[in-house]
C-alpha positions as CSV (number, residue, x, y, z in Angstrom):
1,M,7.3,80.9,75.9
2,K,9.8,78.0,74.8
3,S,6.7,75.6,74.5
4,I,5.3,78.3,72.1
5,L,8.0,79.1,70.1
6,G,10.1,75.7,70.4
7,H,14.3,75.2,71.4
8,G,16.0,76.8,68.2
9,R,18.6,79.7,68.5
10,G,16.2,82.0,67.3
11,S,13.6,80.7,69.8
12,K,16.5,81.4,72.8
13,L,17.4,85.1,71.8
14,F,13.9,85.9,71.6
15,V,13.2,84.8,75.0
16,W,15.8,86.5,76.4
17,V,14.5,89.6,74.9
18,Y,11.4,89.1,76.1
19,V,12.3,88.5,79.2
20,A,14.3,91.5,79.5
21,I,11.5,93.6,78.1
22,S,9.5,92.5,80.5
23,C,11.8,93.1,83.6
24,F,12.0,96.8,82.3
25,G,8.3,96.9,81.9
26,Y,7.8,95.8,85.6
27,F,10.8,98.1,86.8
28,S,8.7,101.0,84.9
29,A,5.5,99.7,86.6
30,I,7.6,99.6,90.2
31,Q,9.2,103.5,89.7
32,L,6.1,104.7,88.7
33,Y,4.3,103.7,91.8
34,L,7.2,105.3,93.6
35,Y,6.8,108.4,91.7
36,F,3.0,108.7,92.7
37,I,3.1,107.6,96.5
38,N,5.4,109.9,96.7
39,G,3.3,112.7,95.5
40,M,5.6,113.4,92.1
41,G,2.8,112.1,90.1
42,G,2.4,115.6,88.0
43,V,6.1,115.6,87.9
44,K,6.6,115.3,84.1
45,T,10.1,114.5,82.5
46,E,11.6,112.3,79.5
47,L,11.9,109.4,81.8
48,F,8.6,109.5,83.6
49,N,7.1,109.4,80.4
50,F,8.7,107.3,78.7
51,M,8.2,104.3,81.8
52,S,4.4,105.2,82.0
53,G,4.4,104.8,78.3
54,F,6.2,101.5,78.2
55,V,4.0,99.9,80.9
56,F,1.1,100.8,78.7
57,T,2.5,99.6,75.7
58,L,3.4,96.2,77.5
59,L,0.5,95.8,78.8
60,I,-1.5,96.3,75.5
61,T,1.0,94.0,73.2
62,K,0.7,91.5,76.0
63,L,-3.2,91.2,76.1
64,L,-3.0,91.0,72.3
65,F,-0.7,88.1,71.9
66,S,-2.7,86.7,75.0
67,S,-5.8,86.9,73.0
68,I,-4.4,85.5,69.8
69,L,-3.0,82.3,72.0
70,L,-6.2,82.1,73.7
71,V,-8.4,81.7,70.7
72,Q,-6.0,79.1,69.4
73,D,-6.6,77.3,73.1
74,V,-10.4,77.3,72.8
75,F,-10.0,76.1,69.3
76,R,-7.6,72.8,70.8
77,L,-9.9,72.5,73.9
78,L,-13.2,72.2,71.4
79,I,-10.9,69.3,69.1
80,G,-9.8,67.5,72.1
81,S,-13.6,67.5,73.2
82,F,-15.0,66.7,70.3
83,H,-12.0,63.4,69.8
84,Y,-12.5,62.8,73.2
85,I,-16.6,62.2,72.4
86,L,-15.5,60.1,69.3
87,S,-13.3,57.9,71.5
88,L,-16.1,57.3,73.8
89,L,-18.3,56.2,70.9
90,N,-15.4,54.0,69.7
91,I,-15.4,55.7,66.7
92,T,-11.4,56.3,67.0
93,N,-8.8,55.6,69.3
94,A,-8.5,57.9,72.2
95,Q,-4.7,56.7,72.7
96,D,-4.0,57.5,69.5
97,I,-4.8,61.0,69.7
98,P,-4.2,63.5,72.4
99,F,-6.8,65.0,74.7
100,I,-5.7,68.3,73.6
101,P,-3.6,69.0,70.5
102,E,-0.3,70.6,71.1
103,R,0.1,74.8,70.2
104,R,0.6,75.3,66.4
105,R,3.9,77.4,66.3
106,F,2.7,79.2,63.3
107,V,0.0,80.4,65.3
108,A,2.4,81.8,68.1
109,T,4.7,83.2,65.3
110,A,2.0,85.4,63.8
111,G,0.8,86.6,67.1
112,T,4.5,87.4,67.9
113,L,4.5,89.3,64.6
114,I,0.9,91.1,65.0
115,A,1.9,92.2,68.8
116,G,5.2,93.6,67.3
117,I,2.9,95.9,65.1
118,P,1.3,98.1,67.9
119,F,4.6,97.7,70.4
120,F,6.5,99.3,67.9
121,S,4.5,101.7,66.5
122,M,3.5,102.6,70.2
123,L,7.0,103.2,71.3
124,Y,7.6,105.3,68.2
125,G,4.6,107.3,69.4
126,I,6.4,107.7,72.9
127,T,9.3,108.6,71.8
128,K,8.9,110.5,68.6
129,G,5.4,110.5,67.5
130,K,4.2,113.3,70.0
131,Y,6.5,115.8,69.0
132,Q,6.1,114.8,64.9
133,Y,4.5,118.3,64.2
134,T,2.5,117.9,61.0
135,V,0.6,120.7,58.8
136,E,-3.1,120.2,57.6
137,K,-4.0,122.7,54.9
138,I,-7.3,123.6,54.1
139,T,-9.2,125.8,51.9
140,L,-12.7,127.0,52.3
141,T,-14.8,129.0,50.1
142,F,-17.7,131.1,51.0
143,K,-20.0,133.2,49.2
144,D,-20.6,136.0,51.8
145,L,-16.8,136.3,52.6
146,P,-15.8,140.1,52.6
147,K,-13.5,141.1,50.0
148,N,-10.6,142.4,51.2
149,F,-10.5,138.7,53.3
150,D,-10.1,136.6,50.1
151,G,-7.1,134.8,50.8
152,F,-7.3,135.5,54.8
153,R,-4.6,133.0,56.3
154,L,-6.0,131.7,59.9
155,V,-3.5,128.7,61.7
156,Q,-5.2,126.8,64.4
157,I,-3.6,125.1,67.2
158,S,-5.5,123.1,70.2
159,D,-4.9,121.1,73.4
160,I,-1.9,122.1,74.2
161,H,-1.7,120.1,77.7
162,S,1.6,121.9,78.9
163,G,1.5,119.9,81.8
164,S,2.5,116.6,79.7
165,F,5.3,118.2,77.9
166,D,8.5,116.6,79.2
167,N,11.0,118.8,76.7
168,K,11.4,122.3,75.7
169,D,13.3,122.4,72.7
170,K,11.2,120.0,70.9
171,I,8.2,122.2,71.1
172,I,10.3,124.9,69.2
173,P,10.1,123.6,65.8
174,G,6.2,122.9,66.3
175,I,6.2,127.0,67.0
176,E,8.8,127.8,63.9
177,M,6.1,125.5,61.6
178,I,3.4,127.9,63.0
179,N,5.1,131.0,62.1
180,A,6.8,130.3,58.4
181,L,3.1,129.7,57.4
182,K,2.9,133.8,58.1
183,P,-0.7,133.9,59.8
184,D,-2.5,136.7,59.6
185,I,-4.4,134.9,63.1
186,V,-3.7,132.1,65.3
187,C,-6.7,130.5,67.3
188,F,-6.2,128.5,70.2
189,T,-9.2,126.4,70.9
190,G,-8.2,125.0,74.4
191,D,-7.0,122.9,77.1
192,L,-3.5,124.7,77.6
193,V,-3.0,122.9,81.0
194,N,-4.3,119.4,82.0
195,S,-5.7,120.8,85.6
196,E,-3.1,123.3,87.2
197,K,-2.2,126.7,86.2
198,E,1.2,126.5,86.9
199,E,1.9,123.8,84.3
200,I,2.3,126.6,81.3
201,D,4.8,128.6,83.3
202,P,8.2,126.6,82.0
203,Y,6.7,127.4,78.3
204,I,5.0,130.9,78.2
205,D,8.4,131.8,76.9
206,I,7.8,129.6,73.7
207,F,4.5,130.6,73.3
208,S,5.3,133.8,73.1
209,K,7.1,133.8,70.3
210,I,4.5,133.0,68.1
211,E,3.5,135.7,65.5
212,A,0.6,137.0,63.5
213,R,-0.6,140.2,61.6
214,Y,-3.6,140.7,63.2
215,G,-3.4,139.0,66.6
216,K,-3.5,136.0,68.4
217,Y,-6.9,134.4,70.3
218,A,-7.6,131.5,72.5
219,I,-10.4,130.2,74.6
220,L,-10.7,127.8,77.3
221,G,-11.1,123.7,77.3
222,N,-12.6,121.5,79.9
223,H,-9.5,120.9,81.3
224,D,-8.5,124.4,81.8
225,Y,-11.2,124.6,85.0
226,Y,-9.4,121.9,86.7
227,G,-7.4,123.7,88.7
228,S,-6.7,123.5,92.8
229,Y,-9.0,126.0,94.6
230,N,-11.9,126.4,97.0
231,R,-14.8,125.8,94.7
232,S,-17.0,127.3,97.6
233,D,-15.5,130.5,98.0
234,S,-15.7,132.9,95.2
235,N,-13.0,135.0,95.9
236,A,-10.2,132.3,95.4
237,E,-12.0,131.2,92.5
238,Q,-11.5,134.6,90.9
239,L,-8.3,135.0,92.7
240,Y,-7.2,132.1,90.8
241,F,-8.6,132.5,87.0
242,N,-7.4,136.1,86.9
243,D,-3.6,134.6,87.8
244,F,-4.5,131.7,84.9
245,F,-5.9,134.5,82.4
246,N,-2.6,136.6,83.0
247,R,-0.6,133.9,81.6
248,Y,-2.7,133.8,78.0
249,T,-1.7,137.8,78.5
250,K,1.9,137.1,79.1
251,M,1.7,134.5,76.0
252,G,0.5,137.7,73.7
253,F,-3.3,135.7,73.7
254,D,-6.4,137.6,73.6
255,L,-8.6,135.2,76.1
256,L,-12.4,135.5,74.5
257,N,-14.4,134.3,77.3
258,N,-18.1,134.3,75.4
259,A,-16.9,137.5,74.1
260,K,-16.1,138.8,70.2
261,R,-13.4,140.7,68.6
262,S,-14.0,142.6,65.0
263,I,-11.0,142.0,62.6
264,S,-10.7,145.0,60.1
265,I,-9.0,145.2,56.9
266,G,-9.9,148.4,54.7
267,G,-13.0,149.4,56.3
268,E,-14.4,145.1,56.0
269,S,-14.5,143.1,59.0
270,I,-15.1,139.9,60.4
271,N,-16.1,138.5,63.6
272,L,-14.3,136.4,65.8
273,I,-16.0,134.7,68.4
274,G,-15.0,132.7,71.8
275,V,-16.8,130.7,74.2
276,E,-16.3,128.7,77.3
277,N,-15.8,125.3,77.2
278,W,-19.4,123.7,76.3
279,G,-19.6,119.7,76.1
280,A,-22.2,117.6,75.7
281,G,-20.6,114.8,78.3
282,R,-21.8,114.7,81.9
283,W,-19.2,115.7,83.8
284,F,-18.0,118.4,81.1
285,P,-18.4,122.4,82.0
286,K,-21.0,124.0,80.4
287,K,-20.3,127.6,80.5
288,G,-20.3,128.5,76.8
289,D,-23.0,131.3,75.9
290,L,-23.5,132.1,72.2
291,N,-26.1,134.3,73.2
292,L,-23.6,136.5,75.4
293,A,-21.0,136.0,73.1
294,T,-22.8,136.9,69.9
295,T,-24.8,140.3,71.6
296,E,-23.2,142.6,69.4
297,V,-23.0,140.4,66.0
298,N,-25.5,141.5,63.2
299,S,-27.3,139.1,61.3
300,D,-25.0,139.7,58.1
301,D,-22.1,139.5,59.6
302,F,-19.4,136.4,58.9
303,N,-18.7,135.0,62.0
304,I,-15.8,132.7,63.0
305,L,-16.8,130.9,65.9
306,L,-14.1,129.2,68.8
307,S,-15.5,126.6,70.8
308,H,-13.4,123.3,72.5
309,D,-15.9,120.7,72.7
310,P,-17.6,119.8,69.2
311,T,-20.6,118.2,70.6
312,H,-21.4,121.9,71.3
313,W,-21.5,122.3,67.3
314,D,-24.5,119.5,66.9
315,E,-26.3,120.7,69.9
316,K,-26.1,124.4,69.8
317,V,-24.4,126.3,67.1
318,L,-26.4,124.3,64.1
319,S,-29.6,125.6,65.4
320,Y,-28.3,128.9,66.6
321,Q,-30.6,131.7,65.1
322,K,-27.3,134.1,63.9
323,H,-25.2,132.1,61.2
324,I,-21.7,131.0,62.0
325,H,-19.9,130.0,59.3
326,L,-16.7,128.3,60.7
327,T,-16.6,126.3,63.8
328,L,-12.9,125.8,65.1
329,S,-12.6,122.8,67.5
330,G,-10.5,120.5,69.6
331,H,-10.7,118.4,72.2
332,T,-10.9,114.7,70.5
333,H,-7.0,114.1,70.1
334,G,-7.9,112.0,67.2
335,F,-7.6,109.6,70.5
336,Q,-4.0,110.0,69.9
337,F,-4.0,106.6,68.0
338,G,-5.1,106.0,64.5
339,F,-4.7,106.7,60.9
340,Q,-5.4,108.8,58.1
341,L,-5.7,107.9,54.4
342,P,-7.4,109.6,51.6
343,G,-10.9,109.3,51.9
344,F,-11.1,107.3,55.1
345,K,-9.9,107.6,59.0
346,W,-10.0,105.6,61.4
347,S,-9.5,105.7,65.6
348,P,-11.4,104.6,68.4
349,A,-12.4,108.3,69.2
350,Q,-15.2,107.9,66.2
351,Y,-16.9,105.4,68.9
352,R,-17.2,108.0,71.1
353,Y,-18.1,111.3,69.3
354,K,-20.2,111.9,66.0
355,R,-17.4,114.3,65.1
356,W,-13.6,113.6,66.2
357,L,-11.5,115.1,63.1
358,G,-11.1,117.4,60.6
359,L,-13.8,118.9,58.0
360,Y,-17.7,118.6,58.8
361,E,-20.2,120.6,56.7
362,E,-23.9,120.7,57.5
363,N,-26.3,123.7,55.9
364,E,-23.5,125.7,54.8
365,K,-21.7,125.8,58.0
366,F,-18.2,124.2,58.3
367,L,-16.8,122.5,61.5
368,Y,-12.9,121.9,61.7
369,I,-11.8,119.7,64.4
370,N,-8.1,119.8,65.3
371,R,-6.1,116.7,66.5
372,G,-4.3,119.0,69.5
373,F,-0.8,120.1,69.6
374,G,0.1,118.1,72.7
375,F,-0.9,115.3,74.3
376,L,-2.7,113.6,77.4
377,G,-2.8,110.3,79.6
378,F,-0.9,107.8,77.4
379,P,2.5,109.9,76.6
380,G,2.9,109.8,73.0
381,R,0.7,109.6,69.2
382,V,0.6,107.1,67.2
383,G,-0.6,108.0,63.5
384,M,-2.5,110.7,64.8
385,W,0.0,113.4,64.6
386,P,0.1,116.5,67.0
387,E,-1.3,119.1,63.9
388,I,-0.8,122.5,63.1
389,T,-4.0,123.6,60.6
390,L,-3.7,126.5,58.4
391,I,-7.1,127.2,57.0
392,E,-7.3,129.9,54.2
393,L,-10.7,131.6,53.4
394,K,-11.8,132.1,49.9
395,R,-14.2,134.4,48.5
396,S,-16.9,132.7,46.0
397,N,-16.6,134.4,42.4
398,L,-20.1,135.8,42.2
399,T,-21.2,137.3,38.8
400,G,-23.8,139.8,38.1
């Protein structure tokens, strides 16, 4: 490191900081290993999440910094080889020029600064960003929205992933933000847990405090099917999911498993349809059944669909014979890393999913993809902050 950055006072301080950070990273990696071999990998505490996030952050930072130096070293090798060839041809004196030039300190300094951007951004995401709840407000206008639903306020949350939470108190502000929006209904679009139904137990009292005038509704996501039960025993499966579904009831959510509910105001109604998970990916459950869920839906009804995986929209919903005005999805998390600017958004998620964040429209049908309320895998969020979506429905002003 000293050979890269020099021998000044500032360089010595940097080296000591670098060594301290690396030592903490190695210590964290060892502790995580001990957690897992002792069967404690499922226990999430603030320290556990910080250490796992720090190890991943350090790995990404080191890879980026090493890649920058590697590019420089390749150029140094090419230049050295070129000089060597010239010396063989007696065009230059090899004794006057080193075979491989020294590293340029500017490149090392630039590499350090560049690598520092994801390092500090990811540290922020681990410590603050994962609970930095934000409200996204959108207004959607429909010509066939029933008059009494003009101004109807729908709040969507998704991907709670309660098994990843490490601090109950930091979730409460998100719940308060939801209630402050005074929603008519709240829709949760799947992935309540990472795998086991018990993960939600410490947070049932918190999510039960969500309030909505016409009810709270939920569907299942792919992670909600990954629990531990004997899959060859239908009775064991039924007992598991009955127990799991009871937790939704305790939180006050109406779970829609390929089912429909009518919401009525002043003699007019809209349909809220919920399907089980249907994902185009090979390993994702394909239990969503639009035909079953819309058995009692008429051709001229106004329909809102809750479907966890946005690939369902392209594969099934767009071509479905009954018009689905609005589909609400989640699943992608916005990769928990990226950024959004007016008119522009970027995340690695876009290389995996055709539709991965925000609002899409096709053939007078809308799809909205929520970034998620929780986090999974990397215990943080960078740029893609946890989202609470407020969707206000408006009726077009029709004349004649």
